[in-house]
C-alpha positions as CSV (number, residue, x, y, z in Angstrom):
1,M,17.9,2.3,-19.4
2,P,16.0,-0.7,-20.9
3,Y,13.5,0.0,-23.6
4,I,9.9,-0.5,-22.5
5,E,7.3,-1.2,-25.2
6,C,4.3,1.0,-24.7
7,M,1.4,2.5,-26.7
8,K,-0.4,5.8,-26.8
9,I,-4.1,5.7,-26.2
10,T,-7.0,8.1,-25.3
11,M,-8.8,7.2,-22.0
12,H,-11.6,8.8,-20.0
13,I,-10.4,8.9,-16.4
14,D,-11.9,10.3,-13.3
15,E,-9.8,13.4,-12.8
16,D,-10.4,13.6,-9.0
17,L,-9.4,10.0,-8.6
18,L,-6.3,10.5,-10.7
19,E,-5.2,13.6,-8.7
20,R,-5.7,11.7,-5.4
21,V,-3.6,8.8,-6.6
22,M,-0.8,11.1,-7.8
23,K,-0.9,13.1,-4.5
24,D,-1.1,10.1,-2.2
25,H,1.8,8.3,-3.9
26,G,4.0,11.2,-4.9
27,I,3.6,10.5,-8.6
28,T,4.3,13.5,-10.8
29,S,2.7,12.4,-14.1
30,K,-0.6,11.1,-15.2
31,T,1.1,8.3,-17.2
32,G,3.1,7.3,-14.1
33,A,-0.2,7.2,-12.0
34,V,-1.9,5.0,-14.6
35,D,1.2,2.7,-14.8
36,F,1.3,2.5,-10.9
37,A,-2.4,1.7,-10.8
38,L,-2.1,-1.1,-13.4
39,R,0.9,-2.6,-11.6
40,E,-0.9,-2.4,-8.3
41,V,-4.0,-4.2,-9.6
42,D,-1.7,-6.9,-11.2
43,R,0.2,-7.3,-7.9
44,R,-3.0,-7.7,-5.9
45,T,-4.4,-10.2,-8.4
46,T,-1.2,-12.2,-8.2
47,L,-1.3,-12.2,-4.4
48,K,-4.9,-13.3,-4.4
49,R,-4.1,-16.1,-6.7
50,L,-1.2,-17.2,-4.5
51,A,-3.4,-17.0,-1.4
52,E,-6.2,-19.1,-3.0
53,T,-3.7,-21.9,-3.8
54,N,-2.0,-21.6,-0.4
55,L,1.2,-20.8,-2.3
56,G,1.3,-24.5,-3.4
57,L,2.1,-25.5,0.2
58,T,0.5,-28.0,2.5
59,E,-1.1,-26.8,5.8
60,K,1.9,-28.2,7.7
61,E,4.4,-26.4,5.4
62,I,2.5,-23.1,5.8
63,L,2.6,-23.4,9.6
64,T,6.3,-24.0,9.6
65,A,7.2,-21.6,6.7
66,F,7.8,-18.5,8.9
67,D,10.3,-17.9,11.6
68,D,8.5,-17.4,15.0
69,R,10.9,-14.6,15.8
70,Y,9.9,-12.6,12.8
71,N,8.2,-9.3,13.8
72,V,6.8,-7.3,11.0
73,I,6.7,-4.1,13.1
74,E,10.4,-4.3,13.9
75,M,11.2,-4.9,10.2
76,R,9.2,-1.8,9.2
77,V,11.1,0.3,11.7
78,A,14.4,-1.1,10.5
79,E,13.5,-0.2,6.9
80,A,12.2,3.2,7.7
81,P,14.1,6.1,6.0
82,G,16.4,8.0,8.4
83,G,17.1,4.9,10.4
84,A,14.3,5.3,12.9
85,T,15.0,3.2,16.0
86,K,11.4,2.9,17.4
87,L,7.8,3.5,16.4
88,P,6.4,6.9,17.2
89,E,4.0,6.9,20.2
90,P,0.4,7.1,19.1
91,K,-1.3,10.4,19.8
92,P,-4.5,10.2,21.8
93,V,-7.7,11.2,19.9
94,T,-9.6,14.1,21.4
95,Y,-12.8,15.5,20.3
96,A,-13.9,19.1,20.9
97,K,-17.1,19.4,22.9
98,K,-19.8,21.3,21.2
99,P,-21.6,23.9,23.3
100,R,-25.0,22.8,24.4
101,S,-28.0,24.9,23.2
102,R,-30.1,26.4,26.0
103,R,-33.7,25.9,25.2
């Protein structure tokens, strides 16, 4: 395993937010959650910077940069754990009716 240079510091962090991040992303340590958050912010900043510069491409290059046959939904299904073959059918949303008051 490569050595990763790091430092120990004291921080004031919103505990509820930290717990949500850990739970939502399956992270088991506070250090891991902070590392994840920093990397995610860095990733988003990089993507924003690339988008602002159009990836250094001209408009014509952007329009021809992607294969018309590419389907992001099919790719997600193909990459799903367990080898899912199709997307699950969406469940209809139903709302319970509240009894009306008799006044």
